[in-house]
N, C-alpha and C positions, 0 to 999 in steps of 0.2 A: 576210528581217528579222521580217517578222510571224509565220513558223512559229517561228521561234526565240523568241520573246517568248510566243507562245503558249503553247507547250512550257514556259518558264521559267512561266509563271504556275500551268497544271495542276499541274506539280510541287509547285510551293510549297502549293497547296490539300489539294494529297494528304499532304503533309507535314504541313502543319496538322491536318487532321481525322483523321491516323492517330495522331497523338500521343494519350497519354492525359493529361487534366487531372494534374498533380503534385499533391502535396499542399504547402500554403501554407509559404514558410518559417519563420514563425514556431511552427510545429509539429513536434514532433519525426518523422522519416523514419522510414518503416513499417520498415526494417531493426533500426535504431536502438530505435526502441519494442517490435518482437518481441525484442530482447535483454532491455531491461528487464522486459517482461513474464514472460519465461523466468524471470530472476531472480528475480521476484516469486514466481512459484508457487514454485519453491523453499525460498525464505524461508518461505512459508506452509507446505512440507512438514515443514521443519527443525522448525519450532515444534509442528506437530500440532495447532493449534487447536481446545481443546474450548469456548468461548464464556467461559472465566474472564476476570476481571481479569487476572489474571497473566498469563496466554497472550495477550491481547490488547496486552497491555504489551511483550511479548517481540515480537510481530510488527509491531508501530510500529516499535521498534528496529533488526530486521532489515531493513523497507522503507526507513527511515532511511539505512541503510547502503547499500543498493543504488543511491539516488538520488546517493549521495555517490560511488561508485564511478564513475557516468557523470557527475558533474559536472553537474549539474541541481536544480532545485528541486522544492518539493512542488508550487508553482504551472503551473512547465511542465509538470510531468508532467498535474495533472489537466488544463490546459487543453487537451492532445492528446490524453487520453481523451474529452475531451465533443466534440474532433473527430470521434473514430475512431468514439466510438456513433453520432454523425448520420450518418456514412457507414459503414452497418454491412457494405455490401462488400466493404471494407478489412479492415475489424475481424475480419470472418469468413474471410478470406485469411491474417491474421495467424495466429489460429489454428488453422489447417488446418497450418499449417506449425511453431506450437509442441506441436501433436500429435505431431506425426511426430519432431521433435527429443529431447522427453522421453522417446517410445517408444524411441528409438534409442539415447539415452544411459542407459535403464534395461536392455536390451539390451546394451550395451556392459559393464556393470558386472556380469552375469551374469545379469540376471533373464530370467525365459520370458517367453512370451507372455501365457499365464494369469496371470502375476503382475502386469503392465500392466493387461490386461483380462481380466475373466472368463471370458471365452470369444476372447482372442486374436485372431488371424487368421483365424477360422472362417470357411468359405466353404460348405465341401458335404464334411462326412464322414458316409459309410454312410448312416444315418438321421438327421442332424442338420445343418441348413444355416440359413446366415444369409440372411432373405427380405428383407434390408432395402434398400430402391433410392432412399432419399432420399439427403439431403446427410449427411454422417459428422459434421458440427459444426455449432454455433451459438451466438450470444451473445444473451440476454436482457436487456433494463433493466428496472427497477420500472413505467415508465411506458406505457401501451398506447399502441397495439398491440401494441409490442414486446417485451411482458412475457411471450409466449406461444408454443411452437413445437407444431403439432397436427399430427396425420396420421390419414389413412382409408385402408385398403385392402381392395379386394373379393376375395377368395377365389376362387382359381381351382382348377383339377382337381391342382396341386402339394400342395394341404391334405387329409389324409384324417380319417375318423374316427379319435377317439381321439389327435390331434395334442394336443403341450404345446406352449404359445406362452412366450418369455422376452423381454423388452424390457430391455435393459441399455446402460448408458451411463455415463460417466466425467463428474463434478461440478467444476467450478472456480469459487469466488467471488471474486472481488475486492470488499472493502465497506470502504467509507472510515467509515460509520456506520450506527449502526441492526441488527437482528437478521436474521440468513440464515433464509431461510424460501421455499421450492421446493415446489413438491408434482408430484408424476408420476404419473399416471393410464394402467392400459391399459383396456379393454374389448373383449370377446370377443361378436359376435351368432351365435348359432347356427341352423342350418337348420330349425329349428324355431322360431325366433324368440323363445327365452327369451335371457336375457343375464347374462354375467356379468363382475364386476369387481373390479377393485384398485388402491388408493391409497398410495403411500408419501410422507412426506415428508422432503424435503432438507436440510438444516442443516449440512454440512462437505464439505470436498473429498475424495471418495471416489468409489467405481464402487458403483453402485444397480443393482439389478434387481428386475424384478416377472414374475411367471410365473401363466400361466392353463391350465388344463389339461381337455380336452374328455373328462372322465370318465363321462360317460354316452353316449359315440360318437353324437354328435349330426351330429356332421358342424360345421366350420367356414364361415360366410355374410360374415360382414365383422369387421374389426381398425379399430380406433380408440385413440386415445390423446393424451397432451398431456404437456408439459413446463411448469410456468408458476412463474414468479417472483413474489411477493407482493409487495407496499409494506407494510413494517411501520409499525402505527400509531403506535410510536415515532420514526417519521422526523420531522422536524421541516423538514428543507432540502428543498425539493423540489429542488432540484438535486445532492443528494447522489449521490457517485459510485460508485453498487454496480451492479455485474454477475455475470451467471452465464452463464459458459460450460459446453455442454457439448460431448463430443466421443466418440468412437468408441462410435456409434450401432448399436449390432444388434437385431434382431427374430431371433431364435433359434426354429427350429421343431425338435421331438423326434418321433419318429416313436415308437406306442405300443410297437412291436415285437410285433405280432399279439395284445396283452391283447384281450381280451373284454369286455363289460360284465358288470358282477358283475351276481348275481342275489340277488334278494331272499333273505332266511333269515328273514323275519319269522314268527313262528308261528300268527299270526293270518292267514296266506293258505290260503286253500283249496285252491289247486293244487298246495300242499307235501304236503299231508295224505295219506297212504295210509287209505282207511276200511275197506280189506279185509286180514285178516292169515288164513294159512295156518296151521292146528292143528300142529304138530311130530307126525311120523309117520302123519299122515292125509292124504286129500285135501279134508277139511273145509275150508270158507272162514268164517269167521264178522267179523264187524263187529269194527273195532279199538277200539272201546270198550267191546264186549261181553270181549273179551281181556284187555286193559289195565287196564279199571276195576277198582279194588280193589274187595272185598267190603264192603258197609255193616253194619254192626254192626245185630244183630236189634233190633227195635222194642220198647221196654221200656213196659211201661202207664204211663201217665199218672197222674198222681198228681192228684188234684182239688184245687183250690186257692180257698179259702173266700172270697166276695165281702167285701169290708170297704164297711160302708156310710159315706156321706159325711156322715149325720147326726151331731149333736155325742152323746156320750154322756150320758144323763142319771145323774146320783149320787142313791142314795135311801139314805135312814139306816137304821141298823141296830140294834134294840135291846139293849141288854147282855143276858147271859143270867143267872139268877140265881145260877151260881157263881160267875160274875166279880163279883157286887153282894155276895156273901159274902167272897170275898177282899179286896175293899177295904176 
């Protein structure tokens, strides 16, 4: 009897600890919340919001239609969004599913992989490879430390001199109020410790990319970057339900296909000048400047210039001649 009781207790404990904590019943459950967000993003895509008042009004109408479709209020959606933002792992899982659903839907309608994301499902094709090994998606909110996704990669032997790097991703904003303002940066440290960086601003639901090339063939030492969601100064409500979801993150490496470092063509370079030149038809070699230098005109005799005194000119009176007096 004791054995059976102990077995039951152990089994019960295993069941309790193996069960994942469920979303409280007062919030929208993950499957339903995912469906609502799916329609939310479709509504934004249909409007193609450019930030104007007219487009913002259209987005509001579409979103209200989505809530009406599922029979929920704006307050229920907002409270559920707050819950999932505070439980970022659940929201991250939802957006992973959303990214796949949106991609599958686009492919079913005839879109190509490159239409969905600039580099599609690229992993490794000849001299072009996707080097990203981090999470494929994440969600940012304006409040630190949840407003930044950063990464740092130490280059290995798979990176060659002359490579070009492209950081690419899709952005999806859900903003109840305020200005959409995101920033993405890519920086590359080369083996000579010089650094090249590029920054872009994010303001719409779109595919963005940043590229940096090793044009000097120095070799790549390290790669760093981030995506940052800025909190607009116009946001008066600290609890505004604003977020930025990014997905289909890629770090594309492109080979230079044997291109060599460009040589300097400066006319001031001493090494680029040929100081000796062979005279046609002979074995005589002369200096290039003596061959190509145009003849100077013969020296002309200088005309002396009379110096002018800086002293004031003195005027003197001239007496009239007798003939002028007679004429008067």
